[in-house]
Structure formats: structure tokens, C-alpha cells
N, C-alpha and C positions, 0 to 999 in steps of 0.2 A: 689346399693341395696343387699339384701339379696339373696343367692343360690335358695331359694323354696318360693313358694307362703305363705307356713305355718310359715317359719321364718320370710320371710316380715310382714304378718298377728300379731308376736310378735312384731318385732321391731319397726312397725307403731300403735303398742298400742291395737289392733282392741283384741288379746287374748292374757292371758298371758301362762306363761311356763306351769303349771299346765294342761290347756287347751289343749294345743302344744301336750303334751304327750298323752292325750286322743283320739285326732286327729290319733295321730302317731301310736296307738295302733289299732285303727280302721279300718286304711290303712292294718297293718299289716295282721289283722286278714280276712278280706275281699279283699286284692289286689285291694282296689278302688285309682284311682287315686288323686292328692292333690284336684283339684276342687270339684271331686264326693264327697272325705269326708268332705271337707268343708261345703259342702251343706247338705248332709244326717245326720250327727251330730246334725246338728243345734246349734251349740255353737255359729255361728256367724251369725245374723239376713241377710236374703236375700239382706236385703238395704244396710248394711256395707259390704260383700261381693261385691256387686256392685262399693262401694266407695275402697274396698281394690286394685280390678281389677282398677281402675280409677289411684288410687296410683302408683300401682307398673308399670302400663304399659303406665303411663302418657295420658290418653284418658280422655279428660273432660265430665262430666257428665250434661245433659240438659235436656230440655225437647223441647217435640216436637212444642209446641209454639212458642217457641223461634227461630225456624228453620226459616231463613229468607228465602233460597231457597229450596221448598217445591218439584222441580222435580223430586228428587229420590225417597220421599216418595209416591208422584203420582202414581210411577211404581212398589210400592210392593203390590204383592197380598197378600189381606187382609185373607185368609184363611191359607195361612201361616204363617203370623203373630199370628193367633189367635190360629196355632199349636203349637207355640213357646211361647204362653202364652203371647205376647204382645199385651197388647191395650192402643192404642192411647190416652191421656190426651184431653180431651174435648176444646177446644178454649174458 
């Protein structure tokens, strides 16, 4: 896999080289991390950033209603989930 998340985004087709340069310029100007620069520049949608993370880190994306063992979900603090902007999909 690519050495950086931004390079991976190019390699996997999420962004082109011109967009990569814009993100890198933003990082140089602001000192932001790759993660923050990807989100702040909005060159990639949040949904595609999630897909990029899934591709890079090999973590499958799924829906809450598809989870068979919900014991972990039942222990999660709903206020913390709301703070993190995580709103479960209704079954």
C-alpha cells in the first residue's frame, strides 16, 4: 500500500494528482495532518474518506442493522455517540 493516506487516495483513484497537490499545499500552509487535510479541503466526500480508510486499513464497512452480536452496541454511551456525530441507522 502507499506510504501515506494521500498517496493511497491517488493510487486507489479517490483523487487525482492535481487534487493531491492542493491537499499537500493546504497541509504545508496549515500544518494539518493528512486526515484533517482530507476532511478540511472537502476534496473527497466524507463517505469516500470512510471508504478510503476501509481500503487502506482493510476494515470492512457495514451497517449497524447487519451486526449479529449487539452486546457491544448496547454498552456504548449514546451521548458520546452523538458527540462523535455517530447516529445509528434505524432497523
